[in-house]
C-alpha positions in Angstrom: 0.5 0.2 0.0 1.3 3.4 -0.8 0.9 6.8 1.5 2.1 9.7 0.0 1.5 13.6 -0.4 2.3 16.0 -3.8 3.0 19.6 -2.7 3.8 22.6 -4.7 6.8 24.4 -3.0 9.6 27.1 -3.5 12.6 25.0 -3.0 15.6 25.9 -0.8 18.3 24.9 -2.7 18.9 22.9 -6.0 17.3 19.9 -6.6 17.3 17.1 -9.7 14.3 16.8 -11.5 13.6 13.3 -11.8 11.4 13.2 -14.4 13.6 14.9 -16.8 17.3 15.2 -14.8 17.1 18.7 -15.1 18.0 21.2 -11.8 15.5 22.9 -10.5 17.1 26.2 -9.1 17.3 27.6 -5.6 13.7 29.5 -5.6 11.9 27.9 -8.5 8.5 26.2 -7.8 8.7 22.4 -7.8 6.3 19.9 -7.0 7.8 17.6 -4.1 6.5 14.2 -4.0 6.8 12.2 -0.7 5.5 9.3 1.0 5.6 5.3 1.9 5.4 2.6 -0.4 6.1 -1.1 1.0 7.3 0.1 4.5 10.2 2.7 2.2 9.9 5.9 2.3 10.2 8.2 -0.6 10.8 11.5 -1.9 11.1 13.3 -5.2 11.2 17.2 -7.0 9.5 17.3 -10.3 9.6 20.9 -12.7 5.8 22.4 -12.8 6.0 21.4 -16.2 7.5 17.8 -15.6 4.5 16.9 -13.2 2.0 18.3 -15.6 3.3 16.4 -18.7 3.4 12.7 -16.0 0.1 13.6 -15.3 -1.6 14.3 -18.1 0.2 11.1 -19.4 -0.2 8.9 -16.4 -2.0 6.0 -18.0 1.3 5.1 -19.9 3.3 4.9 -16.7 1.0 2.4 -15.0 1.3 4.3 -11.9 5.1 3.8 -11.9 7.8 7.1 -12.5 11.3 6.7 -12.7 14.6 8.8 -13.6 14.1 10.7 -16.9 10.6 9.4 -17.8 9.6 12.5 -18.9 12.4 12.4 -21.8 11.8 8.6 -22.4 7.9 9.3 -23.1 8.2 12.0 -25.1 10.8 9.7 -27.3 8.3 7.1 -27.7 5.6 9.3 -28.4 7.9 10.7 -31.2 8.7 7.5 -32.4 5.2 6.5 -33.0 4.5 9.5 -34.5 7.3 8.6 -36.9 6.3 5.2 -37.7 2.4 6.7 -38.5 2.7 9.2 -40.5 
């Protein structure tokens, strides 16, 4: 069972975005995810744009996020579009 929260915050120091691996600079807004799953704690930060992209395409993520998942999905979408058109 997963217990977690998601908050919009202004970060107090630089963080790496889990979704794109880009830097979230001190003072920028970010979405912080934290909680517990299978008894283990987790915490990660996302750019607001990456969080929006993940929420919009969460069906493709199967309730999972991973390092660089935003770039992986965009690459996969581009490959599908190339094949279809």
